[in-house]
C-alpha positions as CSV (number, residue, x, y, z in Angstrom):
1,M,0.3,0.4,0.0
2,N,1.7,2.7,-0.9
3,N,-0.7,5.2,-1.1
4,L,-4.4,6.1,-0.6
5,K,-6.9,7.2,-2.3
6,S,-9.2,9.7,-1.6
7,S,-12.4,8.0,0.3
8,Q,-9.7,5.7,2.3
9,R,-8.1,9.4,3.2
10,N,-11.4,11.1,4.0
11,Y,-12.0,7.4,6.0
12,L,-9.1,8.0,7.6
13,R,-9.6,11.7,8.9
14,S,-13.0,11.6,10.5
15,K,-11.7,9.1,12.6
16,A,-9.1,10.5,13.6
17,H,-10.9,13.4,14.4
18,H,-11.8,12.7,17.7
19,L,-7.7,11.4,18.6
20,E,-5.6,13.4,21.0
21,P,-1.4,14.1,20.1
22,V,0.5,12.0,21.2
23,I,3.6,13.2,19.6
24,Y,4.9,16.9,20.1
25,I,7.7,18.0,18.5
26,G,9.9,20.5,20.0
27,R,12.6,22.4,19.8
28,N,15.6,19.3,19.3
29,G,12.5,18.4,15.7
30,V,12.9,14.6,14.6
31,T,15.0,13.0,17.0
32,N,16.5,9.3,16.9
33,G,14.1,8.5,20.3
34,A,10.9,10.1,18.1
35,I,11.0,8.5,15.4
36,H,11.3,5.6,17.9
37,S,8.2,6.3,19.9
38,I,6.2,7.2,16.5
39,N,7.0,3.3,15.7
40,I,5.6,2.5,19.1
41,A,2.8,4.5,18.3
42,L,2.4,3.4,15.2
43,S,2.3,0.3,16.3
44,S,0.0,-0.3,18.4
45,R,-3.0,2.1,17.7
46,E,-2.2,2.8,13.4
47,L,-3.5,6.3,13.6
48,I,-1.6,9.0,15.0
49,K,-1.8,12.0,15.5
50,I,2.3,13.8,16.1
51,K,1.8,18.0,17.3
52,F,4.7,20.3,15.4
53,R,5.0,22.9,18.4
54,E,7.9,23.5,16.4
55,F,9.7,24.0,13.4
56,K,5.7,24.8,12.4
57,D,7.2,26.6,9.2
58,D,9.0,23.6,7.7
59,K,6.2,20.5,8.8
60,Q,5.8,19.6,5.5
61,A,9.1,18.0,4.7
62,T,9.7,17.0,8.4
63,S,6.2,15.7,8.4
64,K,7.6,13.6,4.9
65,E,10.8,12.5,6.9
66,I,8.6,11.8,9.7
67,A,6.2,9.5,7.3
68,T,9.6,7.9,5.2
69,D,11.4,7.1,8.0
70,T,8.6,5.2,10.0
71,L,7.4,3.9,6.6
72,S,3.6,5.3,7.0
73,L,1.8,7.2,5.4
74,I,0.2,10.9,5.4
75,V,-3.7,11.3,5.5
76,G,-3.4,15.1,5.8
77,I,-2.0,18.2,7.8
78,I,-4.2,20.1,9.2
79,G,-3.0,23.2,11.4
80,H,0.0,22.1,12.8
81,T,-0.8,18.6,13.6
82,L,-0.2,15.9,11.4
83,I,-2.0,12.0,10.8
84,L,0.1,9.5,10.2
85,F,-1.3,5.7,9.3
86,K,0.1,2.8,9.1
87,Q,-1.5,-0.1,8.9
88,N,-0.7,-3.9,10.9
89,P,0.3,-6.5,7.9
90,N,-1.1,-8.4,10.6
91,P,-5.0,-8.7,9.5
92,E,-6.5,-10.1,13.1
93,K,-5.0,-7.0,14.8
94,Q,-6.4,-4.0,12.3
95,I,-8.1,-1.8,13.9
96,Y,-9.1,0.4,10.8
97,K,-10.4,-1.8,8.0
98,L,-9.8,0.3,4.5
99,P,-13.0,0.9,2.5
Protein backbone atom coordinates (compact mmCIF):
# COMPACT_ATOMS: atom_id res chain seq x y z
CA MET A 1 0.00 0.00 0.00
CA ASN A 2 1.96 2.98 -1.27
CA ASN A 3 -0.74 5.60 -1.47
CA LEU A 4 -4.17 6.29 -0.08
CA LYS A 5 -7.22 6.90 -2.22
CA SER A 6 -9.24 10.00 -1.42
CA SER A 7 -12.07 7.92 0.05
CA GLN A 8 -9.60 6.11 2.33
CA ARG A 9 -8.01 9.41 3.33
CA ASN A 10 -11.43 10.89 4.17
CA TYR A 11 -12.33 7.80 6.21
CA LEU A 12 -9.09 8.01 8.21
CA ARG A 13 -9.46 11.77 8.76
CA SER A 14 -12.93 11.20 10.20
CA LYS A 15 -11.55 8.54 12.55
CA ALA A 16 -8.64 10.80 13.58
CA HIS A 17 -10.86 13.78 14.32
CA HIS A 18 -11.40 12.83 17.97
CA LEU A 19 -7.84 11.62 18.63
CA GLU A 20 -5.45 13.65 20.75
CA PRO A 21 -1.84 14.18 19.57
CA VAL A 22 0.42 11.38 20.80
CA ILE A 23 3.77 12.94 19.89
CA TYR A 24 4.88 16.58 20.04
CA ILE A 25 7.73 17.88 17.88
CA GLY A 26 9.50 20.53 19.94
CA ARG A 27 12.74 22.47 19.85
CA ASN A 28 14.92 19.36 19.37
CA GLY A 29 13.10 18.46 16.16
CA VAL A 30 12.80 14.93 14.86
CA THR A 31 15.30 12.87 16.82
CA ASN A 32 15.91 9.12 16.84
CA GLY A 33 13.93 8.96 20.07
CA ALA A 34 10.97 10.71 18.44
CA ILE A 35 11.05 8.30 15.49
CA HIS A 36 11.19 5.36 17.91
CA SER A 37 8.20 6.73 19.86
CA ILE A 38 6.26 7.27 16.64
CA ASN A 39 6.97 3.68 15.52
CA ILE A 40 5.74 2.33 18.86
CA ALA A 41 2.58 4.44 18.70
CA LEU A 42 1.88 3.41 15.10
CA SER A 43 2.35 -0.28 15.85
CA SER A 44 -0.18 -0.16 18.69
CA ARG A 45 -2.69 2.38 17.33
CA GLU A 46 -2.24 2.44 13.51
CA LEU A 47 -3.56 6.02 13.33
CA ILE A 48 -1.90 8.84 15.28
CA LYS A 49 -1.63 12.60 15.43
CA ILE A 50 1.66 14.48 15.78
CA LYS A 51 1.61 18.12 16.86
CA PHE A 52 4.29 20.58 15.73
CA ARG A 53 5.21 23.03 18.50
CA GLU A 54 8.37 24.11 16.68
CA PHE A 55 9.49 23.85 13.02
CA LYS A 56 6.04 24.96 11.90
CA ASP A 57 7.44 26.55 8.73
CA ASP A 58 9.11 23.26 7.70
CA LYS A 59 6.24 20.95 8.62
CA GLN A 60 5.71 19.71 5.03
CA ALA A 61 9.30 18.52 4.63
CA THR A 62 9.48 17.27 8.21
CA SER A 63 6.24 15.32 7.73
CA LYS A 64 7.60 13.59 4.64
CA GLU A 65 10.80 12.77 6.54
CA ILE A 66 8.81 11.26 9.42
CA ALA A 67 6.62 9.22 7.05
CA THR A 68 9.68 7.91 5.21
CA ASP A 69 11.54 7.00 8.40
CA THR A 70 8.53 5.21 9.92
CA LEU A 71 7.28 3.62 6.66
CA SER A 72 3.87 5.18 7.24
CA LEU A 73 1.41 7.18 5.16
CA ILE A 74 0.47 10.83 5.58
CA VAL A 75 -3.29 11.10 5.91
CA GLY A 76 -3.21 14.87 6.13
CA ILE A 77 -1.82 17.96 7.76
CA ILE A 78 -4.40 20.12 9.47
CA GLY A 79 -3.03 23.31 10.98
CA HIS A 80 0.10 22.27 12.83
CA THR A 81 -1.05 18.66 13.28
CA LEU A 82 0.12 15.72 11.19
CA ILE A 83 -2.03 12.59 10.86
CA LEU A 84 -0.11 9.38 10.14
CA PHE A 85 -1.38 5.89 9.33
CA LYS A 86 0.44 2.56 9.24
CA GLN A 87 -1.77 -0.50 8.91
CA ASN A 88 -0.90 -3.57 10.94
CA PRO A 89 0.26 -6.37 8.61
CA ASN A 90 -1.72 -8.92 10.64
CA PRO A 91 -5.37 -8.75 9.44
CA GLU A 92 -6.65 -9.97 12.83
CA LYS A 93 -5.01 -7.06 14.67
CA GLN A 94 -6.07 -4.32 12.25
CA ILE A 95 -8.08 -1.61 13.95
CA TYR A 96 -9.15 0.29 10.83
CA LYS A 97 -10.57 -1.49 7.80
CA LEU A 98 -10.00 0.75 4.79
CA PRO A 99 -12.92 1.14 2.37
